[in-house]
TORGUVEX-501859 format. One record per atom (N, C-alpha, C, O): residue number from 0; x, z, y; residue in one letter; atom name. Coordinates in steps of 0.2 Angstrom, whole numbers, plus 2048, in hexadecimal, padded with zeros to 3 digits. Layout:
+-----+-----+-----+-----+------+------+
: seq :  c1 :  c3 :  c2 : type : atom :
+-----+-----+-----+-----+------+------+
: NUM :   X :   Z :   Y :    a :   CA :
...
+-----+-----+-----+-----+------+------+
end
This chain:
+-----+-----+-----+-----+------+------+
: seq :  c1 :  c3 :  c2 : type : atom :
+-----+-----+-----+-----+------+------+
:   0 : 138 : 1BB : 7F5 :    m :    N :
:   0 : 13D : 1B5 : 7F2 :    m :   CA :
:   0 : 142 : 1B8 : 7F8 :    m :    C :
:   0 : 140 : 1B9 : 7FE :    m :    O :
:   1 : 148 : 1BB : 7F5 :    s :    N :
:   1 : 14D : 1BD : 7F8 :    s :   CA :
:   1 : 153 : 1B9 : 7FB :    s :    C :
:   1 : 156 : 1B9 : 800 :    s :    O :
:   2 : 153 : 1B3 : 7F4 :    s :    N :
:   2 : 158 : 1B0 : 7F5 :    s :   CA :
:   2 : 156 : 1A9 : 7F3 :    s :    C :
:   2 : 151 : 1A7 : 7F0 :    s :    O :
:   3 : 15B : 1A6 : 7F8 :    s :    N :
:   3 : 158 : 19D : 7F9 :    s :   CA :
:   3 : 15B : 19A : 7F3 :    s :    C :
:   3 : 160 : 19C : 7F0 :    s :    O :
:   4 : 157 : 193 : 7F1 :    p :    N :
:   4 : 159 : 18E : 7ED :    p :   CA :
:   4 : 15D : 188 : 7F3 :    p :    C :
:   4 : 15F : 183 : 7F1 :    p :    O :
:   5 : 15D : 18A : 7FB :    g :    N :
:   5 : 160 : 185 : 7FD :    g :   CA :
:   5 : 163 : 187 : 802 :    g :    C :
:   5 : 166 : 18C : 800 :    g :    O :
:   6 : 164 : 186 : 80A :    r :    N :
:   6 : 168 : 186 : 80E :    r :   CA :
:   6 : 165 : 189 : 811 :    r :    C :
:   6 : 169 : 18A : 816 :    r :    O :
:   7 : 15E : 18D : 813 :    f :    N :
:   7 : 15D : 193 : 817 :    f :   CA :
:   7 : 158 : 198 : 814 :    f :    C :
:   7 : 154 : 198 : 80F :    f :    O :
:   8 : 158 : 19E : 818 :    t :    N :
:   8 : 157 : 1A6 : 813 :    t :   CA :
:   8 : 14F : 1A5 : 81A :    t :    C :
:   8 : 14E : 1A3 : 81F :    t :    O :
:   9 : 14B : 1A9 : 814 :    v :    N :
:   9 : 145 : 1AE : 81A :    v :   CA :
:   9 : 148 : 1AF : 81F :    v :    C :
:   9 : 14D : 1B3 : 81E :    v :    O :
:  10 : 144 : 1AD : 825 :    g :    N :
:  10 : 144 : 1B2 : 82C :    g :   CA :
:  10 : 14A : 1AE : 82F :    g :    C :
:  10 : 14C : 1B1 : 834 :    g :    O :
:  11 : 14F : 1A8 : 82D :    q :    N :
:  11 : 154 : 1A5 : 82F :    q :   CA :
:  11 : 151 : 1A1 : 837 :    q :    C :
:  11 : 14B : 1A0 : 836 :    q :    O :
:  12 : 152 : 1A1 : 83A :    a :    N :
:  12 : 14F : 19C : 841 :    a :   CA :
:  12 : 152 : 196 : 83E :    a :    C :
:  12 : 158 : 195 : 83C :    a :    O :
:  13 : 14E : 191 : 83F :    v :    N :
:  13 : 151 : 188 : 83C :    v :   CA :
:  13 : 14C : 184 : 843 :    v :    C :
:  13 : 147 : 186 : 846 :    v :    O :
:  14 : 151 : 17D : 844 :    r :    N :
:  14 : 14A : 17A : 849 :    r :   CA :
:  14 : 149 : 172 : 845 :    r :    C :
:  14 : 14A : 171 : 83F :    r :    O :
:  15 : 148 : 171 : 847 :    v :    N :
:  15 : 145 : 169 : 842 :    v :   CA :
:  15 : 147 : 164 : 845 :    v :    C :
:  15 : 145 : 162 : 84B :    v :    O :
:  16 : 14B : 162 : 842 :    k :    N :
:  16 : 14D : 15B : 846 :    k :   CA :
:  16 : 149 : 157 : 849 :    k :    C :
:  16 : 144 : 157 : 847 :    k :    O :
:  17 : 14C : 154 : 84E :    a :    N :
:  17 : 148 : 14F : 855 :    a :   CA :
:  17 : 149 : 14A : 851 :    a :    C :
:  17 : 14B : 145 : 855 :    a :    O :
:  18 : 14A : 147 : 84C :    s :    N :
:  18 : 14A : 141 : 849 :    s :   CA :
:  18 : 147 : 13D : 849 :    s :    C :
:  18 : 142 : 13E : 846 :    s :    O :
:  19 : 148 : 135 : 84D :    y :    N :
:  19 : 143 : 130 : 84C :    y :   CA :
:  19 : 148 : 129 : 84B :    y :    C :
:  19 : 14D : 128 : 84D :    y :    O :
:  20 : 145 : 125 : 847 :    p :    N :
:  20 : 13C : 125 : 845 :    p :   CA :
:  20 : 138 : 129 : 841 :    p :    C :
:  20 : 13A : 12D : 83D :    p :    O :
:  21 : 133 : 129 : 844 :    p :    N :
:  21 : 12F : 130 : 841 :    p :   CA :
:  21 : 12D : 12F : 838 :    p :    C :
:  21 : 128 : 131 : 836 :    p :    O :
:  22 : 132 : 12D : 834 :    g :    N :
:  22 : 133 : 130 : 82D :    g :   CA :
:  22 : 12B : 131 : 82B :    g :    C :
:  22 : 125 : 12E : 82C :    g :    O :
:  23 : 12E : 136 : 827 :    h :    N :
:  23 : 129 : 138 : 821 :    h :   CA :
:  23 : 122 : 13E : 825 :    h :    C :
:  23 : 123 : 144 : 828 :    h :    O :
:  24 : 11E : 13C : 825 :    r :    N :
:  24 : 117 : 13E : 827 :    r :   CA :
:  24 : 116 : 147 : 828 :    r :    C :
:  24 : 113 : 14B : 82D :    r :    O :
:  25 : 119 : 14A : 821 :    r :    N :
:  25 : 118 : 14F : 821 :    r :   CA :
:  25 : 11D : 153 : 827 :    r :    C :
:  25 : 11C : 159 : 829 :    r :    O :
:  26 : 120 : 150 : 828 :    t :    N :
:  26 : 123 : 153 : 82F :    t :   CA :
:  26 : 120 : 151 : 835 :    t :    C :
:  26 : 120 : 14B : 837 :    t :    O :
:  27 : 11D : 155 : 839 :    p :    N :
:  27 : 119 : 152 : 83D :    p :   CA :
:  27 : 11E : 14E : 844 :    p :    C :
:  27 : 124 : 151 : 844 :    p :    O :
:  28 : 11D : 14A : 848 :    f :    N :
:  28 : 121 : 149 : 84E :    f :   CA :
:  28 : 120 : 14F : 852 :    f :    C :
:  28 : 125 : 152 : 853 :    f :    O :
:  29 : 11B : 153 : 854 :    y :    N :
:  29 : 119 : 158 : 85A :    y :   CA :
:  29 : 11E : 15D : 858 :    y :    C :
:  29 : 120 : 161 : 85C :    y :    O :
:  30 : 11F : 15E : 852 :    i :    N :
:  30 : 124 : 165 : 850 :    i :   CA :
:  30 : 12D : 163 : 850 :    i :    C :
:  30 : 131 : 168 : 84F :    i :    O :
:  31 : 12D : 15D : 850 :    r :    N :
:  31 : 135 : 15A : 852 :    r :   CA :
:  31 : 138 : 15E : 859 :    r :    C :
:  31 : 135 : 15F : 85F :    r :    O :
:  32 : 13F : 160 : 856 :    g :    N :
:  32 : 144 : 165 : 85C :    g :   CA :
:  32 : 140 : 16D : 85C :    g :    C :
:  32 : 143 : 171 : 85C :    g :    O :
:  33 : 13B : 16E : 85B :    k :    N :
:  33 : 139 : 175 : 85A :    k :   CA :
:  33 : 13B : 179 : 854 :    k :    C :
:  33 : 13D : 178 : 84E :    k :    O :
:  34 : 13B : 17E : 859 :    r :    N :
:  34 : 140 : 186 : 855 :    r :   CA :
:  34 : 139 : 18C : 852 :    r :    C :
:  34 : 133 : 18D : 855 :    r :    O :
:  35 : 13C : 18E : 84C :    g :    N :
:  35 : 139 : 192 : 847 :    g :   CA :
:  35 : 13A : 194 : 842 :    g :    C :
:  35 : 13F : 192 : 840 :    g :    O :
:  36 : 135 : 198 : 83F :    t :    N :
:  36 : 13A : 19C : 839 :    t :   CA :
:  36 : 138 : 19A : 832 :    t :    C :
:  36 : 134 : 196 : 831 :    t :    O :
:  37 : 13E : 19D : 82C :    i :    N :
:  37 : 13A : 19B : 828 :    i :   CA :
:  37 : 136 : 1A1 : 826 :    i :    C :
:  37 : 137 : 1A7 : 825 :    i :    O :
:  38 : 130 : 19C : 824 :    e :    N :
:  38 : 12B : 1A5 : 820 :    e :   CA :
:  38 : 12D : 1A4 : 81A :    e :    C :
:  38 : 12E : 1A9 : 816 :    e :    O :
:  39 : 12D : 19E : 817 :    r :    N :
:  39 : 12D : 1A1 : 80D :    r :   CA :
:  39 : 132 : 198 : 80B :    r :    C :
:  39 : 133 : 194 : 80E :    r :    O :
:  40 : 135 : 19A : 804 :    i :    N :
:  40 : 137 : 194 : 804 :    i :   CA :
:  40 : 132 : 193 : 7FE :    i :    C :
:  40 : 130 : 198 : 7FB :    i :    O :
:  41 : 130 : 18D : 7FD :    c :    N :
:  41 : 12C : 18C : 7F9 :    c :   CA :
:  41 : 130 : 189 : 7F2 :    c :    C :
:  41 : 12E : 18A : 7EC :    c :    O :
:  42 : 133 : 185 : 7F3 :    g :    N :
:  42 : 138 : 184 : 7EE :    g :   CA :
:  42 : 13B : 17C : 7EC :    g :    C :
:  42 : 13C : 17A : 7F1 :    g :    O :
:  43 : 13B : 17A : 7E9 :    s :    N :
:  43 : 13D : 171 : 7E8 :    s :   CA :
:  43 : 13A : 16F : 7E5 :    s :    C :
:  43 : 136 : 171 : 7E1 :    s :    O :
:  44 : 13A : 169 : 7E8 :    f :    N :
:  44 : 132 : 163 : 7E4 :    f :   CA :
:  44 : 137 : 15A : 7E9 :    f :    C :
:  44 : 139 : 159 : 7EE :    f :    O :
:  45 : 135 : 158 : 7E2 :    p :    N :
:  45 : 136 : 152 : 7E5 :    p :   CA :
:  45 : 136 : 14B : 7EC :    p :    C :
:  45 : 131 : 14B : 7EF :    p :    O :
:  46 : 13A : 148 : 7EE :    n :    N :
:  46 : 13B : 14C : 7F6 :    n :   CA :
:  46 : 135 : 144 : 7F5 :    n :    C :
:  46 : 135 : 140 : 7F1 :    n :    O :
:  47 : 130 : 143 : 7FA :    p :    N :
:  47 : 129 : 142 : 7FC :    p :   CA :
:  47 : 12D : 13C : 800 :    p :    C :
:  47 : 129 : 138 : 7FF :    p :    O :
:  48 : 133 : 13A : 803 :    e :    N :
:  48 : 134 : 134 : 806 :    e :   CA :
:  48 : 134 : 12F : 803 :    e :    C :
:  48 : 132 : 12A : 805 :    e :    O :
:  49 : 138 : 130 : 7FC :    e :    N :
:  49 : 13D : 12E : 7F8 :    e :   CA :
:  49 : 136 : 12B : 7F3 :    e :    C :
:  49 : 137 : 125 : 7F2 :    e :    O :
:  50 : 130 : 12E : 7F1 :    l :    N :
:  50 : 128 : 12E : 7EC :    l :   CA :
:  50 : 123 : 129 : 7EE :    l :    C :
:  50 : 120 : 126 : 7EB :    l :    O :
:  51 : 125 : 12B : 7F7 :    a :    N :
:  51 : 121 : 125 : 7FC :    a :   CA :
:  51 : 125 : 11F : 7FB :    a :    C :
:  51 : 122 : 11B : 7FE :    a :    O :
:  52 : 12A : 11C : 7F8 :    y :    N :
:  52 : 12E : 117 : 7FA :    y :   CA :
:  52 : 12E : 116 : 7EF :    y :    C :
:  52 : 133 : 113 : 7EC :    y :    O :
:  53 : 128 : 119 : 7EA :    g :    N :
:  53 : 12B : 116 : 7E4 :    g :   CA :
:  53 : 130 : 116 : 7E2 :    g :    C :
:  53 : 132 : 112 : 7DE :    g :    O :
:  54 : 134 : 11B : 7E4 :    f :    N :
:  54 : 13B : 121 : 7E3 :    f :   CA :
:  54 : 139 : 127 : 7DD :    f :    C :
:  54 : 134 : 12A : 7DB :    f :    O :
:  55 : 13E : 127 : 7DB :    d :    N :
:  55 : 13D : 12F : 7D6 :    d :   CA :
:  55 : 13D : 136 : 7DA :    d :    C :
:  55 : 13E : 13C : 7D7 :    d :    O :
:  56 : 13D : 137 : 7E1 :    g :    N :
:  56 : 13F : 13D : 7E4 :    g :   CA :
:  56 : 144 : 13F : 7E3 :    g :    C :
:  56 : 145 : 143 : 7E8 :    g :    O :
:  57 : 148 : 13F : 7E1 :    e :    N :
:  57 : 14E : 142 : 7DE :    e :   CA :
:  57 : 153 : 141 : 7E3 :    e :    C :
:  57 : 153 : 13C : 7E5 :    e :    O :
:  58 : 15A : 145 : 7E5 :    p :    N :
:  58 : 158 : 14C : 7E4 :    p :   CA :
:  58 : 150 : 14E : 7E5 :    p :    C :
:  58 : 14B : 14B : 7E8 :    p :    O :
:  59 : 14F : 156 : 7E1 :    k :    N :
:  59 : 14D : 159 : 7E6 :    k :   CA :
:  59 : 14D : 15D : 7ED :    k :    C :
:  59 : 153 : 15E : 7EE :    k :    O :
:  60 : 148 : 15F : 7F2 :    r :    N :
:  60 : 149 : 15F : 7F7 :    r :   CA :
:  60 : 145 : 168 : 7F6 :    r :    C :
:  60 : 140 : 16A : 7F3 :    r :    O :
:  61 : 14B : 16B : 7FB :    v :    N :
:  61 : 147 : 172 : 7FC :    v :   CA :
:  61 : 140 : 172 : 802 :    v :    C :
:  61 : 13F : 170 : 808 :    v :    O :
:  62 : 13B : 175 : 7FD :    l :    N :
:  62 : 136 : 175 : 804 :    l :   CA :
:  62 : 136 : 17D : 806 :    l :    C :
:  62 : 136 : 182 : 803 :    l :    O :
:  63 : 135 : 17B : 80E :    y :    N :
:  63 : 132 : 185 : 812 :    y :   CA :
:  63 : 12C : 185 : 816 :    y :    C :
:  63 : 129 : 181 : 818 :    y :    O :
:  64 : 12A : 18B : 815 :    r :    N :
:  64 : 125 : 18B : 81B :    r :   CA :
:  64 : 129 : 18D : 821 :    r :    C :
:  64 : 12F : 190 : 821 :    r :    O :
:  65 : 125 : 189 : 825 :    v :    N :
:  65 : 12A : 18B : 82E :    v :   CA :
:  65 : 126 : 18D : 834 :    v :    C :
:  65 : 123 : 18A : 838 :    v :    O :
:  66 : 126 : 195 : 832 :    r :    N :
:  66 : 122 : 197 : 839 :    r :   CA :
:  66 : 124 : 195 : 83F :    r :    C :
:  66 : 129 : 197 : 841 :    r :    O :
:  67 : 11E : 192 : 844 :    f :    N :
:  67 : 120 : 190 : 84D :    f :   CA :
:  67 : 11B : 194 : 851 :    f :    C :
:  67 : 115 : 194 : 851 :    f :    O :
:  68 : 11F : 198 : 854 :    p :    N :
:  68 : 11B : 19B : 85C :    p :   CA :
:  68 : 116 : 196 : 85D :    p :    C :
:  68 : 119 : 190 : 85B :    p :    O :
:  69 : 110 : 195 : 85E :    q :    N :
:  69 : 10E : 190 : 860 :    q :   CA :
:  69 : 110 : 18D : 869 :    q :    C :
:  69 : 10E : 188 : 86B :    q :    O :
:  70 : 113 : 193 : 86D :    k :    N :
:  70 : 116 : 192 : 873 :    k :   CA :
:  70 : 11E : 18D : 872 :    k :    C :
:  70 : 120 : 18B : 877 :    k :    O :
:  71 : 120 : 18C : 86C :    e :    N :
:  71 : 124 : 18A : 86C :    e :   CA :
:  71 : 123 : 181 : 86B :    e :    C :
:  71 : 126 : 17C : 86E :    e :    O :
:  72 : 11D : 180 : 865 :    v :    N :
:  72 : 118 : 178 : 865 :    v :   CA :
:  72 : 117 : 178 : 869 :    v :    C :
:  72 : 118 : 172 : 86C :    v :    O :
:  73 : 113 : 17D : 86E :    w :    N :
:  73 : 10C : 17A : 874 :    w :   CA :
:  73 : 110 : 17E : 87A :    w :    C :
:  73 : 10F : 184 : 879 :    w :    O :
:  74 : 114 : 17D : 87F :    p :    N :
:  74 : 116 : 17F : 883 :    p :   CA :
:  74 : 110 : 183 : 889 :    p :    C :
:  74 : 111 : 187 : 88C :    p :    O :
:  75 : 109 : 17F : 889 :    d :    N :
:  75 : 106 : 180 : 88D :    d :   CA :
:  75 : 100 : 185 : 887 :    d :    C :
:  75 : 0FC : 187 : 88A :    d :    O :
:  76 : 100 : 185 : 883 :    y :    N :
:  76 : 0FD : 18A : 880 :    y :   CA :
:  76 : 0FB : 192 : 882 :    y :    C :
:  76 : 0FF : 198 : 882 :    y :    O :
:  77 : 0F4 : 190 : 883 :    r :    N :
:  77 : 0F2 : 198 : 887 :    r :   CA :
:  77 : 0F1 : 19D : 882 :    r :    C :
:  77 : 0EF : 1A2 : 884 :    r :    O :
:  78 : 0F2 : 19E : 87B :    g :    N :
:  78 : 0F0 : 1A0 : 876 :    g :   CA :
:  78 : 0F3 : 1A8 : 877 :    g :    C :
:  78 : 0F6 : 1AA : 87C :    g :    O :
:  79 : 0F2 : 1AC : 872 :    a :    N :
:  79 : 0F8 : 1B4 : 871 :    a :   CA :
:  79 : 0FC : 1B0 : 86F :    a :    C :
:  79 : 0FB : 1AB : 86C :    a :    O :
:  80 : 102 : 1B4 : 873 :    e :    N :
:  80 : 108 : 1B5 : 872 :    e :   CA :
:  80 : 10B : 1B3 : 869 :    e :    C :
:  80 : 10F : 1AF : 867 :    e :    O :
:  81 : 107 : 1B8 : 865 :    r :    N :
:  81 : 108 : 1B8 : 85E :    r :   CA :
:  81 : 105 : 1B5 : 85B :    r :    C :
:  81 : 104 : 1B6 : 855 :    r :    O :
:  82 : 101 : 1AD : 85D :    d :    N :
:  82 : 101 : 1A7 : 859 :    d :   CA :
:  82 : 105 : 1A5 : 857 :    d :    C :
:  82 : 10B : 1A7 : 859 :    d :    O :
:  83 : 104 : 1A1 : 851 :    l :    N :
:  83 : 108 : 19F : 84D :    l :   CA :
:  83 : 106 : 196 : 84A :    l :    C :
:  83 : 101 : 194 : 848 :    l :    O :
:  84 : 10A : 193 : 849 :    l :    N :
:  84 : 107 : 18F : 846 :    l :   CA :
:  84 : 10F : 18D : 83F :    l :    C :
:  84 : 115 : 18D : 840 :    l :    O :
:  85 : 10B : 18A : 838 :    e :    N :
:  85 : 110 : 18C : 832 :    e :   CA :
:  85 : 10E : 186 : 82F :    e :    C :
:  85 : 108 : 186 : 82C :    e :    O :
:  86 : 113 : 182 : 82F :    l :    N :
:  86 : 115 : 17D : 82B :    l :   CA :
:  86 : 11B : 17A : 825 :    l :    C :
:  86 : 121 : 179 : 827 :    l :    O :
:  87 : 119 : 179 : 81F :    e :    N :
:  87 : 11E : 176 : 81B :    e :   CA :
:  87 : 123 : 171 : 81C :    e :    C :
:  87 : 121 : 16C : 81F :    e :    O :
:  88 : 129 : 171 : 81B :    i :    N :
:  88 : 12E : 16D : 81F :    i :   CA :
:  88 : 133 : 16D : 819 :    i :    C :
:  88 : 133 : 172 : 816 :    i :    O :
:  89 : 135 : 169 : 818 :    y :    N :
:  89 : 13A : 165 : 812 :    y :   CA :
:  89 : 143 : 167 : 818 :    y :    C :
:  89 : 146 : 165 : 81D :    y :    O :
:  90 : 144 : 16B : 813 :    e :    N :
:  90 : 14D : 16D : 815 :    e :   CA :
:  90 : 152 : 168 : 81A :    e :    C :
:  90 : 156 : 16A : 81F :    e :    O :
:  91 : 151 : 161 : 818 :    h :    N :
:  91 : 156 : 15B : 818 :    h :   CA :
:  91 : 153 : 15C : 821 :    h :    C :
:  91 : 157 : 15A : 825 :    h :    O :
:  92 : 14C : 15D : 824 :    w :    N :
:  92 : 149 : 15E : 829 :    w :   CA :
:  92 : 14C : 163 : 82E :    w :    C :
:  92 : 14A : 164 : 834 :    w :    O :
:  93 : 151 : 165 : 82B :    l :    N :
:  93 : 152 : 16C : 82F :    l :   CA :
:  93 : 157 : 16F : 830 :    l :    C :
:  93 : 15A : 16F : 82B :    l :    O :
:  94 : 159 : 172 : 836 :    d :    N :
:  94 : 161 : 174 : 838 :    d :   CA :
:  94 : 162 : 17A : 83A :    d :    C :
:  94 : 15C : 17D : 83C :    d :    O :
:  95 : 165 : 17D : 839 :    p :    N :
:  95 : 165 : 185 : 83C :    p :   CA :
:  95 : 165 : 185 : 843 :    p :    C :
:  95 : 168 : 180 : 847 :    p :    O :
:  96 : 162 : 189 : 844 :    a :    N :
:  96 : 15F : 189 : 84D :    a :   CA :
:  96 : 165 : 192 : 851 :    a :    C :
:  96 : 165 : 194 : 857 :    a :    O :
+-----+-----+-----+-----+------+------+
end
């Protein structure tokens, strides 16, 4: 997918918002504040944070697969430098890095 329906494009560096209170579980606490790269654009879906409270989930939110180096997520990680963690994160949790 070459064009983005949202704010970010494949290959773009992003940072996950370091927001508290915890919010939705799809954005794990351990990944907040970490830098990654957009790996793919998954599409637009009803906002699960709104759906969880019985609302209609509108407006839809763009969902991205974000790739994080393990060392970015876990500073003491001892595995290979090329090891990655991929998570799907909604656009409203991301900022340009």
